[in-house]
N, C-alpha and C positions, 0 to 999 in steps of 0.2 A: 879354638875350642869347639866351634860348631862343626868343623870338618873332622876333628878327632871324634866327637860324638857320633857323627854319622858312619864314620869309618869303623868304629867299634860296633855299632848297630849292624852294619853291613857283614862284619865278621860273625857276630852272634847268629845272624840269619843264615850265613853259610854253614855254620855248625849244625843248625837245625835242619838245613836242606840235606846235609850229608848224612845226618842220623835218620832222616826220613828215608833217604835212599837205602840206607843200610836195613831199616825196618821193614821196607818193601821187599828187599831181597830175602831176608829172613822169612817173611810171610809166604813168599812164593815157594821156598824150599820146604817149609814146614807143612803147607797145604799139599804140595806134590807128595811128600812123605807120608802124610795121613791118608791121601786118596789111594796111594800104592798099597799101604798097609791095610786098608779097609777092603779094597776091591780085589787084590791079588792074594793076600795072605789071610783075608777074613779076621784081622785083629787090629781094629782101629785104635788109634791113640786116645788117651783120656784128657790130653792137655792141649791139643792143637786148636780145637775150637774155642776154648776159653782164652788162650793166649792171643790168638788172632782176632778174636773179638774186641779185646782191649787195644790191640795194635792198630786196628782200623780207626778207633777213636783218636789215637795219637796222630795218625796221618791227617785226619780231618782237621784237628784242632791245631797242631803244631804247623801245618802246611798253610794255615789261612794267612798268617802274617806275610809269609813269602809270596803268596798269590797277590795279597793287597799291594805289596811293594812293587810288583811288576804289573799292576792294574790288569790282572788275568782273571779276575772274576767276571761272571757273566753279567752284563748290563746293557740297557737299551739307551743309546745316546743320540738317537735321531733328532729329537727335539733339542736336547741340551746343547749339542754341538752348533746349532743354529742360532743360539742366543748371544748377546754381546759378551766380549771376554770378561768384563767386570762382573757380570751376573753369573757367569760360569765360575769365576773365582769365588764369589759369594756362596754359591751352591756347594763348591768344594769345601769351604770353611764349614757350612752347616753340615754337610755330610760327615766330615772328619769329627766334629763335635758330637753328632749323634751317635756315630760309631763308638767313639770313646766312652760315651755314656752307657751304651749297650755292653760294652766289654767290661766296664767297671762293675756293672751289676752282676754279670757273669763271673768275674773274679771274685767278688764278694760271696755270692752264693756258692760257687764251686769251692771256695776256701772254707766256708762253713760246712759243706758236705765232707770235705777231706779230713777236717779236724775232728768232726764227729765220728767218722769212720775210724780214725786213729784212736780217739778217746775210748770208744766202745770195742775196739779190736774186731771190726767187722771183717768177715772173710766170705768168699763165694762158697755156696754150699755144693762143693764138688770135690772129687779126689785130689785135685791140685790145691784147692783152698787159697787162691790168690788173695792178699789182703786188699780190701777195697780202697784203701787210702791211696794205692798206686794209680788205678785209673781215675779216681776222683781228682787227684792232684794234677792230672793232666789238663783239666778244665782251667784252673786259675793261671797255670803256667802259659798255656796256648793263647788265652784270651787277654792276658797281660801283654803278650808279644803283639797281639793283633791290635790292641788299644794303643800301644806305643806307636805302631805304624799308622794308625788313624790320627794320632797327634802330629806325627811328621807330615802327613798329607795335609792336615789343616794349617800347619805352619808354612808349608810350601805354597798353598793357596794364598795365605796372607801375604807372602813374599811377592806373588804374582800381582796381588792388588796394590801393594805399596810401590812396586817398581813397574808401572805399566809400559815403559818404553821397551822392555824386554819382551812383552807379551803381544803388543799390537803388530800385526803384519799387514802390509798393504794388500788390499784385495782389487783384483783387476777384472 
């Protein structure tokens, strides 16, 4: 069951990774198109800035879980790496739980923002008129994924604490 859940999680993150790559390619094309239209033909688009502003939020929020999964966030480990492995595992558990709490708050508040935007029919005041529920919905989705990854990290740190024989390495 555990491996099926982790395999499913890996599959979901792969989908998010591929959609992020597609979004980045789309952004590259639309920004180049807008720059060409603006500076060569003196006819800028009315939609490129708005769409790309929301897509950059997508990249930041949706990509956070994948970055956490691969331990790719910037961090300073000079002191933590010198601590005993048990303390490192406890710090991993605490970090995972604090990360989950942070993400839960952002899922809750982002969900409120999205539901209010949907309820009141909020739109961007531009020619394109994007419904604000779309960019607001990215917050609970992305932070739910990040919170689940923090949960996985905390459980893996618990596993390291419970099974110490796997973690201890002889120092010479």
